[in-house]
C-alpha positions as CSV (number, residue, x, y, z in Angstrom):
1,X,-78.1,58.9,17.7
2,X,-76.3,56.2,19.3
3,X,-75.0,58.4,22.1
4,X,-78.3,60.0,22.4
5,X,-80.3,56.7,22.8
6,X,-77.3,55.3,25.4
7,X,-77.8,58.3,27.6
8,X,-81.5,58.3,27.2
9,X,-81.2,54.4,29.2
10,X,-79.0,56.0,31.4
11,X,-75.7,54.7,30.4
12,X,-72.5,56.4,31.0
13,X,-70.6,57.4,28.0
14,X,-66.4,57.5,28.2
15,X,-64.9,58.8,24.9
16,X,-61.6,57.5,23.4
17,X,-59.4,58.9,20.8
18,X,-60.8,58.8,17.3
19,X,-57.6,57.9,15.8
20,X,-57.4,54.9,18.1
21,X,-60.7,53.6,16.4
22,X,-62.5,50.3,17.7
23,X,-59.0,49.2,19.1
24,X,-58.6,52.5,21.5
25,X,-62.8,51.5,22.9
26,X,-61.8,48.0,23.6
27,X,-58.4,48.3,25.3
28,X,-60.5,51.3,27.4
29,X,-63.0,49.2,28.2
30,X,-60.5,46.2,29.1
31,X,-58.9,49.2,31.4
32,X,-62.3,49.6,33.2
33,X,-62.8,46.4,33.3
34,X,-59.6,45.7,35.4
35,X,-60.3,48.5,37.5
36,X,-63.6,48.6,38.3
37,X,-64.9,45.0,37.6
38,X,-67.3,46.2,35.1
39,X,-68.8,43.3,32.7
40,X,-67.7,43.5,29.5
41,X,-69.9,41.5,26.3
42,X,-66.9,41.1,24.2
43,X,-68.4,41.0,21.1
44,X,-65.6,40.3,19.0
45,X,-64.9,37.2,20.8
46,X,-68.0,36.3,22.5
47,X,-69.0,32.9,21.0
48,X,-72.9,33.8,22.1
49,X,-72.3,36.0,19.2
50,X,-72.3,33.9,15.9
51,X,-74.3,30.8,17.9
52,X,-77.8,33.4,18.1
53,X,-76.9,33.3,14.3
54,X,-76.7,29.7,14.1
55,X,-79.9,29.5,16.0
56,X,-81.9,32.6,14.5
57,X,-80.5,34.2,11.5
58,X,-79.3,31.2,9.4
59,X,-83.0,28.6,9.9
60,X,-84.7,31.6,9.0
61,X,-83.0,32.2,5.9
62,X,-83.4,28.2,5.0
63,X,-86.8,28.6,5.8
64,X,-87.3,31.2,3.6
65,X,-86.0,29.6,0.7
66,X,-87.1,26.5,0.9
67,X,-87.7,25.1,-2.3
68,X,-85.2,27.4,-4.3
69,X,-81.6,27.4,-4.2
70,X,-79.2,30.5,-2.6
71,X,-76.3,31.3,-4.7
72,X,-74.6,34.0,-2.9
73,X,-74.9,35.2,0.8
74,X,-73.4,39.1,1.2
75,X,-72.6,40.4,4.5
76,X,-70.2,43.0,5.9
77,X,-68.1,42.1,9.0
78,X,-68.3,44.1,12.2
79,X,-67.7,41.5,14.8
80,X,-68.3,38.7,12.2
81,X,-71.2,37.3,14.1
82,X,-73.2,37.3,11.4
83,X,-71.2,35.5,8.5
84,X,-69.4,33.1,10.9
85,X,-72.8,31.7,12.7
86,X,-75.6,32.0,9.7
87,X,-72.7,31.6,7.3
88,X,-71.9,28.1,8.6
89,X,-75.7,27.1,8.8
90,X,-76.1,28.0,4.9
91,X,-72.9,26.4,4.0
92,X,-74.6,23.1,4.8
93,X,-77.9,23.7,3.6
94,X,-77.1,25.4,0.0
95,X,-74.8,23.1,-2.1
96,X,-73.4,26.0,-4.4
97,X,-73.7,28.9,-1.9
98,X,-70.7,31.6,-1.9
99,X,-70.5,33.6,1.2
100,X,-69.4,36.9,0.3
101,X,-68.1,39.5,3.1
102,X,-67.7,43.1,2.6
103,X,-64.8,45.7,4.2
104,X,-64.0,48.8,3.6
105,X,-61.4,49.5,0.6
106,X,-59.6,51.8,3.1
107,X,-59.2,49.5,5.6
108,X,-58.9,45.9,3.6
109,X,-57.6,43.6,6.8
110,X,-59.9,40.7,6.3
111,X,-58.2,41.2,2.5
112,X,-54.5,40.8,4.1
113,X,-53.9,44.5,4.0
114,X,-53.2,47.3,6.6
115,X,-55.9,49.2,9.0
116,X,-56.8,52.4,8.0
117,X,-59.3,55.4,8.7
118,X,-62.9,54.6,6.9
119,X,-66.2,56.2,7.1
120,X,-68.3,53.0,6.9
121,X,-69.6,52.7,10.4
122,X,-70.3,49.2,11.8
123,X,-67.4,47.3,10.0
124,X,-63.7,47.6,9.3
125,X,-62.8,47.2,13.2
126,X,-59.4,47.5,11.9
127,X,-58.6,44.0,13.3
128,X,-60.0,40.4,12.3
129,X,-62.4,39.3,15.1
130,X,-62.0,36.5,17.4
131,X,-65.6,34.5,16.5
132,X,-64.4,35.4,12.3
133,X,-64.6,32.2,10.5
134,X,-62.5,32.5,7.6
135,X,-62.9,29.1,6.6
136,X,-67.0,29.6,5.8
137,X,-66.1,32.7,3.6
138,X,-65.6,32.3,-0.3
139,X,-64.7,35.6,-1.0
140,X,-63.6,38.9,0.5
141,X,-65.0,42.1,-1.4
142,X,-64.4,46.2,-0.9
143,X,-66.3,48.9,-1.0
144,X,-65.6,52.7,-0.4
145,X,-67.2,55.4,1.9
146,X,-68.2,57.1,-0.8
147,X,-69.9,53.9,-2.6
148,X,-71.5,53.3,0.7
149,X,-73.0,56.3,1.0
150,X,-73.8,56.4,-2.5
151,X,-75.9,53.5,-2.4
152,X,-77.5,54.4,0.8
153,X,-78.8,57.1,-0.6
154,X,-80.2,55.4,-3.4
155,X,-81.8,53.0,-1.6
156,X,-83.5,55.8,0.1
157,X,-84.8,57.6,-2.3
158,X,-85.3,54.9,-5.2
159,X,-86.6,51.7,-3.1
160,X,-87.7,53.5,0.2
161,X,-85.4,51.3,2.1
162,X,-83.8,53.8,4.6
163,X,-80.5,52.1,6.0
164,X,-77.3,52.8,7.3
165,X,-74.0,53.2,6.0
166,X,-73.0,49.4,5.8
167,X,-75.9,48.6,4.5
168,X,-74.7,51.0,1.6
169,X,-71.2,49.3,1.1
170,X,-73.2,45.4,1.4
171,X,-75.9,46.3,-1.7
172,X,-72.8,48.3,-3.6
173,X,-71.1,44.7,-3.5
174,X,-74.5,42.4,-3.8
175,X,-75.3,44.6,-7.2
176,X,-72.0,44.4,-8.7
177,X,-72.0,40.5,-8.4
178,X,-75.3,40.8,-9.9
179,X,-74.3,42.1,-12.5
180,X,-71.7,40.1,-13.1
181,X,-73.6,36.6,-12.7
182,X,-76.6,37.7,-14.1
183,X,-80.2,37.3,-13.2
184,X,-80.7,33.3,-12.6
185,X,-78.7,33.8,-9.7
186,X,-80.7,34.1,-6.0
187,X,-78.3,36.6,-4.3
188,X,-78.9,37.7,-0.4
189,X,-77.7,41.2,1.0
190,X,-77.7,41.9,4.5
191,X,-79.0,45.5,5.5
192,X,-78.4,45.8,9.3
193,X,-79.9,48.8,10.5
194,X,-82.0,52.2,9.8
195,X,-80.7,55.2,8.4
196,X,-82.2,56.9,11.7
197,X,-78.6,56.0,13.5
198,X,-76.6,58.2,10.9
199,X,-78.7,61.6,10.9
200,X,-76.0,63.7,12.5
201,X,-73.3,61.8,10.1
202,X,-71.6,62.6,6.8
203,X,-74.1,60.6,5.1
204,X,-76.8,62.7,5.9
205,X,-74.5,65.8,4.9
206,X,-74.1,64.0,1.4
207,X,-77.7,64.3,1.0
208,X,-77.8,67.9,1.6
209,X,-75.7,69.0,-0.8
210,X,-77.3,67.0,-3.4
């Protein structure tokens, strides 16, 4: 779906070796920049990435929770922009908040583990992003690919929320926290994208097996 959308907008797609993951894609992008002078947004290192979350996402959450306390903010780490930008804002406004980040259990880099292949598209790049501010993170939680898939399917079938794989991972962790801390805590979980981006992936093959 993502490739089709890019082609629709006239983009030329250069594929890299799957086993090399995001690092391989970044290396190829840097090669093209050096050889042909292309522009590279550098989403993992661009300070504009977390800045837009300081200016928009964070303040929007603060406004939505006016008069209430927010105890947990749960978000996956792809580039690290959301947790860095919004997380900094939330730390300033909510005294008791805990910022929780989610990563693939199969590639626990943020927890100090080794990178590895995993099925949760959108998070777990295999390295710590340059813009990731570890100082605003209270806890790192993990979800397996199967847990992410299962929860994404549950969200669609039980709640009518059609979201992607990393959303399933985030919600899996959020519900686990909710069970542990009880009903008197407010938990905000980010579901970053729509399931329409994943129709050709294993997420929908899992549904077909059901």
